[in-house]
N, C-alpha and C positions, 0 to 999 in steps of 0.2 A: 494492451498486454501489460501485465505486471510481472516483475521478477523479484523473487525473495532475495532480500539483501543479506541474509544470513550467509556468511562466507562458505560454510560447509554444505549449504543447500543449493541456492541459486535456481530453484525451480521456476518455471514460467507458468503464469496463470492468466486466464481471461477474466473479464469482469463477472461473467456468469459463474465462475468457479469460487469466487471469494465473497465474504460478507464484510461490507464496509460499515464501521460503527465508531462511535466515540467512547473510549474507555476512560475518559477524564483527562487525556493528554492530547486531544485532537483526533481527527479522523484517521483511521487506520484499518488495515485488514491483517488478520493473522494468517500466516502461511498454512494452508491445509495439510502440508506434509510435515513441517517441523514446528509450527506454532509461533514462529518469530513475528514480532510486530513490524509492519511495514507501513509507513505514513503516506497519506494521500492528501491532495487538495481537491476541493469540490469547485467546479466551474459551472456556471449557468449562462447559456446564451440568451440573446435578446428575445428569442422565440420560446424560451422556457425549457429548452433541452438541457439536461444535466449530464455532465461528464466528470470523470475523475482522472487525475494525473498523479503518478507516483512521485513523491518527494525524494530527490536523489542527493540533495546537498547536505543531508544529515549523515555523518559517518556512522557506519555500523558499530555496535558496541565492541570495544576492545581495540579499535583502530583510531582512537582520538588522540 
């Protein structure tokens, strides 16, 4: 489950709801509701299964 980090949005999304892509600043998904960028890390297990984890240590814009 992913959560939009835009303070005024905060919507929850599953992996099936979002498109993960690299827009030149690393992997991210844009919130389908508000369009905010939300960064993710890609992990690959030994058996080749790919998963994504939302990056939470980057403060949302305006709170730095």
